[in-house]
N, C-alpha and C positions, 0 to 999 in steps of 0.2 A: 204806484205804491202798493205793496202787497197787503192783502186783507188778513187781519189777525182774527183767528177763530178759536174759541175755547171749546174743547171736546171733553165731555164728562162721561165716564163709564163706571158702573158698579161691578163690572167684570175686570179682571186683571189682564195685562198684556203678557204676563208670564204663564197664563193658562193656555191650553191648546185652543180654546175658543177665541181668546184674544189674538193668538197668532194667525188664525184663519179668518176671523170675522171682524177684526178691528184694524190691525196694522196694515194689511194690503190696501184697504180703502184710504187710510190716512197718508200712506206713502204716496199713493196716486194723487190725492188732493194737494199734498205739499208740492209735488212736481208741477201742479197746475198754478202755482204762484201763491198759494195760501200759506201763511205762517200758522202752524197748528200748536196750540197750547193744550197739551193732553194731561188730564188728571184721571187716574185709575184707582181702583181699590184692589190691592193685592192680598191674596190669601197666604201664600208662602213664597217669600223671595229673600235671598240673602244679599248682603250689601255688595258683594263682588259682582253678582249677576245684575243688580240694579245699576251699578256704575257702568257696566258694559252696555246695558240697554240705553241708558241716558246718553252715552257718548255716540253710539251708533245712530240713535234717532236725531240727535242734534245736528249731525252731518247732513241730514236731508230736510232740515227745516221743521222738525218736531221737537218742541220743548216739553219734556216729560217730568211730571211729578206724581207722587202717589201717596195714598194713605193706607194703613194696615187695616184689613177687614176685621171687624169685631163680630165674633160669633154668638156670644151669649151675654146677657139673657135675651130671649126673643123680644122683638118689638123695641125694647130699650136700646139694644145694640145697634139697630138700624137708625134710630133717632140720633144716637151718638155719632154714627158714621156720617149722617147728613150734616151734623154740626161741624165735623172735621172737614168735610168737603167744602162747606161754605167758607171756612177759614182760608183754605187754599184759594178759593175763587176770589175772595176779597183782595188777597195779596196780588193775584194776577191782574185783576181789574185796575188796581192802583198803578201798576207798572206798565200796562199795555192798553192800547186803544182797541178793545175787543168789539168787533162788528156784530158777532152773533155767538150764541151758545148752542152747541149741538149736544143734546142729551140722549144718551143711549139707555133706554129703559125707564121705568117709572120712578125709581128712587132718585136718579139724577134729574129726571123730569121735574120732580118737586123742587129741586134746587133751581133749575132754569126758570120755572114758573115764578118763583119768588123774586128773581131779578127782573123778569118781565114786568111784574106788577109794581115793583118799587123803583126800578131804574129805567124802565122802558127798553131794556136790551132784548132784541129779537131772539127767539129760541126755536130750535127744531126739536120736536118730540118724536124721537126714533123709537117707537114703542116696543118693538121686538116681541110682541105677543100681548095677550090680555092678562096682565100680572096678577091682579086680585083673583080672577077666575082660575088661573093656573094654580095659585096657592090653595084654593078651595078644592079644585078637581084632583089635585095630587094628594090631598089629605093633610097637608102641612097646616092648613087652617081649618079646623073642624068648627064649622059655623054653628053647631049645636052648643059649643062652648060660648058663653056670653061675651067673653073678652074677644075671642076671634071673630065673633059675629059683629061686634062693634068695629073692629079693625077692618073687616071686609067692607062693611057699609061706608066707613070713612074713606077707604081707597076708591070705592065706586063713585062717591061724590067728587073726590079729587080728580078722578079720571075724566069726568065731564069738563072740569075746569081746564085740565091739561089740553084736551081736544079743542075746546073753544078758544083758548088763548094762544095756542101754538101758532107761529107764523107758517109753519109747515109740519105736517104729520107724515112720518114714514111708516107704511104698513108692509109687512112681509108678503101678504097675500091679497088677492082680489076679494076673497071671502071676508078677510079682516076689515077691509075698506067698507064692504056692504054692512057689516055688523055695526061699525061706528056710525054710519049714515042712517041706518034704519032702526037700530035698537038702542044705541047709547045716546048720541046727540040728537038723532032724528032730524038731520039736516044734510042736504047735499051741497051746501055752500062752503064746506071746509076745503082747504088745500091739502090734498093727500097724494103722495107719490108712492107707487108700489115698487119696492126693491127687495127681491127675495134674498135668501142666504146664497151668496155666490161662491164660485170656486176659482182658484188660480189655475187657469188652463195650461200655463207653462209648467207648473209643478205636476198636476194630474194629467199626464199625457202618455198614453200607452206607446206612442211612437218613439218616445225617448228612452224606453227600456230596452236593454239588451235582449237579443233573440234567445239567448241561452239561459236568461235569468229565470224564466218560468220553471224549467226543469231543476235548476239549482235550488230554488226555494221549495219546490215540491219534495226534493230529497231531504232538505233540512227539516221540513215539517213532517216527514214520513207520510207523504201523500202519494199513493200509487200514481204512476204516469197516466193511466187511463181513467182516473177518478173524475167524476163530475162534481165540481166544487161550488158550493153555495157559501157566500161570505157575508158576515155581519161586521160592521165597522163602528167602533165607538163604545161609549159607556152603556151599561145595561140597567141603570137605575130608573126609578120613578115612572117615566113615560114609556120605556121600551119593554115590550111584553115578552120577557125571556121565556116564561113557561109556555106561552102560546106558540112561540117560534119553535121551541123544542118539540112540542106536540105535533106541529105541522111537519117538521122535518122527519119525525118518527114515522108518520104516515107516508111521506114522500119517499123515504128511503126503502120502503117496502115495494115501491113501484120502480124506482130508479136505484137498482141494487149496488151500483158502484159510486154512490153519492157520499160526499164528505161535507160536513158543516164546519167552516173555519171562522173563528172569532178573532178579529184583529182588534184588541181591546186592552186598555191598561187596568182593567178590573183584575182582582185577585182570581187566578184560575179556579180556586176552590168554590167560588160563588157559582160559576158556570157548571163545574163538575157536579156539585151537589144538586143543582137544578136538573141536570141530565139524569142522575141516578134516581131522583125523586119521581121523575116522569117515566122511569123504566125504559129509557132509550139506551141504545148501544153506545157506550162511552168510546168504543174504538172507532166510531164514525165521526168523532169530534176532534178538532184541533184548536189550540189556543196559542196566540202569540202576542206579546206586548212589544210595540215598536214606537220609536219617536216619529213625530209627524212627517219628518223628512223621508222616512223609509216606507211610509204607508203605500204610496203609489207602486213601489216595487212589489210589495206583498199582494197587492190587488191583482197583479198579472196572472196569478194562478186561478182566479175566480171566473166561473162561467155565468153565475147569477149573483146579484146583490139581494139579500133577504133581510128585511126589517119590518117589524110591526110596531106601531105607535098607538097608545091608548086613544081611541077616537071620541074624546070628550069635547064639550063646547069650546073650551079655551084653545084647543089644538086647531080650530078652524083658522086661527090667526098665525099658525106656525108654518115654517118652511124648513124641512129637514135638509141639513147640509150634506148628509150622507147620500141623498138622492142625486145631488149635483155632482158629487165626487165619483159615484159609481158610473154615471152616464159619461162623465168626462174621460173615464178610463175605458170606454167602449163596452160597458157591462149593462145589460138590461136588468130590471129590478122586479122583485116580487114584494109587494107591500099591501097594506090594508086600505080600504076606503075610509073616508070621513075625516081626513087630516088635510088642512089647508087647501091648496089648489091641486093636490096630488092626483085626485081622480081625473080631472080634466086633462092634466098633462100626460098621464099614462095612457088614457084612452084615445085622446086626439092624436098622439104622436106614436102610438104603438111601441111605447117605451118599456113594456113588460106586462106583468099580470097583476090584477087587483084581486085581493081576497075579500070577499063580501061577507064577513062574519067570522066567528071563531069556533064554529061547530065542526064536527067531523064531516058533515055533509058539505059545508062551504069549503072546507079544506080539500075534499076529494074533487069537487068541481074545479078548483084552482089547479090542483095537481094534474088533472086531465088536460087543462089548457096549457100547462107547462110542457107536458109530453108532446102535445100537438103544435107547440109554438114554432113558427118558422123564423129562425134567428137571422138577423141581418148582419152585415159587416160591422166591425167595431166603429168605423167612421160614421155609420148611421146614428148610433147612440151618442157619440161624441158631438155630432152636429146639433142634437137636441140640447145638450148642455151649453154649447156655444150660443144657441139662440136665446135661452132663458136665463142662464146662470153665469155668464162670463163676467168676472170681477171688473174688467175694464169698462163694461157697459154700466155696471153698478156705480163705479167711480164717476163716470160721465153724468149719470143722473144726479148724484149728490152734488157735483160741481154746478150743474144747472140750477139746483135748488139754492145753493149758496149765492149764486149770482143774482137770482131773482130777489132774494131777501135783502141782500146788501144794496142792490140798486134801488129798492123801494125805501 
């Protein structure tokens, strides 16, 4: 008999994140004999798209339902969404013999926790990062404000309950696991599996791109044939340090005079252009393109380096940058900053690129000198790193083993 699993996500499958970090895992788990009942929170989805998703997913053993995301007012909107999620869950539990609830993130974790405490249904707390600390570090929750201070403290108390009551915890990083065991719960008796943000190696594969594609895309983007291309991939809000990346590239372009900085991003070009002008960088050295996720691997073929900086705050120690896995899968070394997740160890131990140790001109110049002296390996070398650490098939296998252990017990 197949096992019925309820998967809850406060992210939508219509979002790029849902497409890369939810659906590939669930498809793999469904193929392993699990019947997945998926409930997501969708920000913008029309009925026609929803019907298409539902039909496609049902063909592979995923029964999908969703609620509409409530944006305002703060706090109250989230409580309302939790109420809506519970209504969906109640209906699913009545109609199916659910063996476990897989909760992606803290909001759905609260839902899973309530059913563990009231109905003894096992749940996985797939934390995806330190939620309350992320809200604080990003400035979304100003804890000097008495209301947000109370909300932060409430979540930190609930966080301990989530960790202590979960049948399994999924951490994106080894550092996240250490923080849970030494700073939050202060126990090494928890069941924790480390599964980083993985990549679909069939999709992100430089070997599957046409040999002539690189020149075609360079021509389309008006990138000179002999240009040395540094690429940034994804959104540029909150955690991603756009100003610092531009400052770094401005210095770098003085040393590598044929360099171009390419942004593959769905952000409004004006956001990037204004930041470039504000920093006094040469706008002619920047290129911007917006592409659907299916086209991203093709546009990465023009890149010599992946370049991204992430705010190195406490909460980011539990984060795993998807773009790191994607660059390496495409055979591209990376330039990034220290202090985020397990990135320092991965880059240093595998010679996967260059770490920038700080955001001063001095630190930038040290890194630039290392870039100039860097002995590049073949693309296959960097891809092998991604295969070792970030293969989505390995991630699916780890999730499958966790499912089996919980259901067996």
